[in-house]
Structures are given as C-alpha cells and as structure tokens.
LUMLUMRO-241569 format. One record per residue (C-alpha): residue number from 1; x, z, y. Coordinates in Angstrom, 1 decimal. Layout:
BEGIN
 num      x      z      y
 NUM      X      Z      Y
...
//
This chain:
BEGIN
 num      x      z      y
   1  -15.0   -7.6    0.3
   2  -12.8   -6.1    3.3
   3  -12.2   -9.4    5.8
   4   -9.1   -7.8    6.4
   5   -8.1   -8.1    2.9
   6   -9.4  -11.5    2.6
   7   -7.0  -12.8    5.8
   8   -4.5  -10.9    4.5
   9   -4.7  -12.5    1.1
  10   -4.6  -16.2    3.5
  11   -1.5  -14.7    5.0
  12    0.3  -14.1    1.7
  13   -1.2  -17.6    0.0
  14    0.6  -19.4    3.6
  15    3.8  -17.7    2.9
  16    3.9  -18.8   -0.8
  17    3.0  -22.4    0.5
  18    6.0  -22.2    3.2
  19    8.2  -20.8    0.3
  20    7.8  -23.8   -2.3
  21    7.0  -26.6    0.3
  22    9.3  -25.7    3.7
  23    5.5  -26.5    5.0
  24    2.6  -25.0    6.5
  25   -0.4  -25.0    4.3
  26   -2.6  -27.8    5.5
  27   -6.3  -26.4    6.7
  28   -8.9  -27.1    4.4
  29  -12.1  -28.6    4.6
  30  -15.5  -26.6    3.4
  31  -16.8  -27.4    0.3
  32  -20.1  -30.1    0.7
  33  -22.4  -28.6   -1.3
  34  -21.9  -24.9    0.4
  35  -21.1  -22.9   -2.6
  36  -18.5  -20.4   -2.5
  37  -16.3  -18.6   -5.4
  38  -17.0  -14.6   -5.7
  39  -15.1  -12.0   -4.4
  40  -14.1  -11.5   -8.1
  41  -12.9  -15.3   -8.8
  42  -10.7  -15.6   -5.4
  43   -9.5  -11.9   -6.0
  44   -8.4  -12.9   -9.5
  45   -7.2  -15.8   -8.7
  46   -5.1  -14.7   -6.0
  47   -3.1  -12.5   -8.3
  48   -2.5  -15.0  -11.0
  49   -0.8  -16.7   -8.1
  50    1.1  -13.8   -6.6
  51    2.2  -13.2  -10.4
  52    3.4  -16.4  -10.7
  53    5.3  -15.8   -7.2
  54    7.0  -12.6   -8.5
  55    8.3  -14.2  -11.6
  56   10.0  -16.9   -9.5
  57   13.2  -15.2   -7.9
  58   13.9  -17.9   -5.3
  59   10.4  -17.4   -4.3
  60    9.9  -14.0   -4.5
  61   12.6  -13.0   -2.1
  62   11.1  -14.9    0.5
  63    7.1  -13.7    0.0
  64    6.3   -9.9    0.4
  65    5.0   -7.9   -2.3
  66    1.1   -7.9   -2.2
  67   -0.4   -4.5   -1.9
  68    1.6   -1.2   -2.2
  69    1.7    2.5   -3.2
  70    3.4    4.2   -0.6
  71    5.9    6.9   -1.0
  72    5.0   10.4   -0.9
  73    6.9   13.8    0.1
  74    4.4   17.0   -0.4
  75    5.7   20.3    1.4
  76    4.4   24.1    0.8
  77    5.2   25.7    4.1
  78    3.9   29.0    4.8
  79    1.1   27.9    7.2
  80   -0.1   24.6    5.1
  81    0.8   22.1    2.6
  82    2.0   18.7    4.3
  83    1.0   15.7    2.5
  84    3.5   12.5    4.1
  85    3.4    9.0    3.0
  86    6.1    6.5    4.1
  87    3.4    3.8    5.9
  88    5.9    1.5    8.4
  89    4.0   -0.9   10.2
  90    0.1    0.4    9.8
  91   -1.8    1.6   12.6
  92   -3.9    4.6   12.1
  93   -7.0    2.9   12.1
  94   -6.1    0.9    9.2
  95   -5.6    4.0    7.0
  96   -8.8    5.9    4.6
  97   -8.1    9.8    4.0
  98  -11.4   10.5    1.4
  99  -11.4   13.6   -0.8
 100  -12.6   13.1   -4.0
 101  -13.0   15.9   -6.6
 102   -9.6   17.4   -7.4
 103   -7.9   15.8   -4.6
 104   -7.1   12.8   -1.9
 105   -7.4    8.9   -1.6
 106   -4.9    7.6    1.1
 107   -5.7    3.7    1.2
 108   -5.7    1.2    4.0
 109   -4.0   -2.1    5.2
 110   -0.6   -3.0    6.1
 111   -1.2   -6.1    8.0
 112    1.3   -9.4    8.1
 113    1.5   -9.7   12.1
 114    4.6  -11.8   12.3
 115    3.9  -14.2    9.4
 116    2.6  -17.2   11.8
 117    6.1  -16.7   14.0
 118    8.8  -18.3   11.6
 119    9.7  -18.6    8.1
 120   10.8  -16.1    6.1
 121   14.0  -15.9    4.3
 122   13.7  -12.8    2.2
 123   10.9  -10.4    2.3
 124   10.8   -6.8    0.5
 125    8.3   -5.0    2.2
 126    5.2   -5.4    1.1
 127    2.1   -6.3    3.2
 128   -1.4   -5.9    2.3
 129   -3.8   -3.4    0.8
 130   -2.3   -0.2   -0.6
 131   -3.8    2.9   -2.1
 132   -2.2    6.3   -3.2
 133   -4.1    9.1   -5.3
 134   -3.0   12.9   -4.8
 135   -4.1   15.1   -7.1
 136   -4.1   18.7   -5.5
 137   -4.0   22.2   -7.3
 138   -6.1   23.5   -5.1
 139   -9.6   22.4   -3.0
 140   -9.4   21.0    0.4
 141  -11.6   23.5    2.2
 142  -11.0   22.4    5.9
 143  -11.0   18.8    7.7
 144   -7.3   18.5    7.3
 145   -5.2   17.3   10.3
 146   -3.6   14.1   10.4
 147   -1.3   12.7   12.3
 148    0.8    9.3   12.2
 149    4.1    9.0   14.0
 150    7.2    6.6   13.5
 151    5.8    4.8   10.2
 152    5.2    8.4    8.7
 153    1.7    9.4    7.8
 154    1.3   13.5    7.7
 155   -1.8   15.4    6.3
 156   -1.9   19.0    7.0
 157   -3.7   20.8    4.5
 158   -5.5   24.6    5.9
 159   -3.3   27.4    5.1
 160   -4.2   29.3    2.1
 161   -3.6   26.9    0.4
 162    0.0   27.1   -0.3
 163   -0.6   30.7   -2.4
 164   -1.9   28.5   -5.1
 165    0.8   25.5   -4.9
 166    3.9   26.1   -7.3
 167    6.5   23.3   -7.9
 168    6.1   21.2  -10.7
 169    9.6   21.0  -12.4
 170    8.6   17.6  -15.0
 171    8.3   15.8  -10.8
 172   11.2   17.0   -8.9
 173   13.7   17.0  -12.1
 174   15.8   14.0  -11.7
 175   17.2   14.7  -15.5
 176   13.6   14.3  -16.6
 177   13.0   10.9  -14.9
 178   16.1    9.1  -14.8
 179   17.5   10.1  -18.4
 180   20.1   12.1  -17.0
 181   21.6   15.0  -18.7
 182   23.6   16.9  -16.8
 183   26.7   17.0  -19.3
//
C-alpha cells in the first residue's frame, strides 16, 4: 500500500482522536511479536472509524473528510477539449493521470500538512486520496498537455477531438438532476 496514503490515514486518526478527547494521540509501542495487520485489515478498520466519525456531527465538523472525487468541468474548444478538475492544495507530483479504455483516470492525494500545527475547530475541505474516472467519447491519440495552476488541474486533449464531442444535455440540464420542472 502506498506510504503516503497510510501516513494520511494516521494523520486522520490523530485528528479524530483530538476531536474526541482534546488531546494528542499517544504513540503506541510496536507489537512484541512483530505481527502486522494486512493492508486490507488496516483499510477496513480505518473506513469503519471514518464512518463512525461522519455519523457524529460534533466530531465530523472538526475532522476533514477523507478521500474525495474532485469536481470536473469539460470544455470543448476550437482546438482542444479541456478537462478542469478542482484540486486545491494538491501538488502536481501528487497527481497521476492514466489513460484507460474509454477515458482517463485522475487520482492522487491531498496531503494534510497543517494538521500538526494545531487543533481544528471546523473542517470541510477533504484530505487524503482522490480519484475521478472521466469517460471520453473519443480516443486520446496524443499525449495530453497537463498544467496545475491555482488549484485547478487542466488536461488539454489534442485538436480533432472536439469534432466528435457533443454536449450531453442530461448532465447539463439542471431540471433533470434537481427535480425543477421550469413551471
């Protein structure tokens, strides 16, 4: 398992402990028998703890959400299709973009570098791993140009792709997702 994700989980556990007790989490001594839990057990236990935390409003407001799906805009321009993902506080080297059949997968981690600086009184901005699967109605034929500027990741897909892109009204029409009837 990725070391960065495990360290982010540990940071999250410390934040949960601080939110519940007001104290720092004591360092534990390693098990004398040297046995370690499997990665699957660690993840399962962490997700159970995180679910309990989210169900307690007084605690949840002081612990940032763990893992997220970044919001996405798709812009079809004259020369390229541009994918914009909101990734505030994420460094470029913490982002991975992989081409898969039928689209792209953007994943990475938003580190919690400020957790050790003090107690959190309110937290809404997610930290931890993120993943966004982006289906594309065309094949990516050239290496995309990628830039990260002021918290927005932009993926520029080659020209020619825009000829095959048509807006999907079901994803852009608010009435289909909000229940508004326009009356």
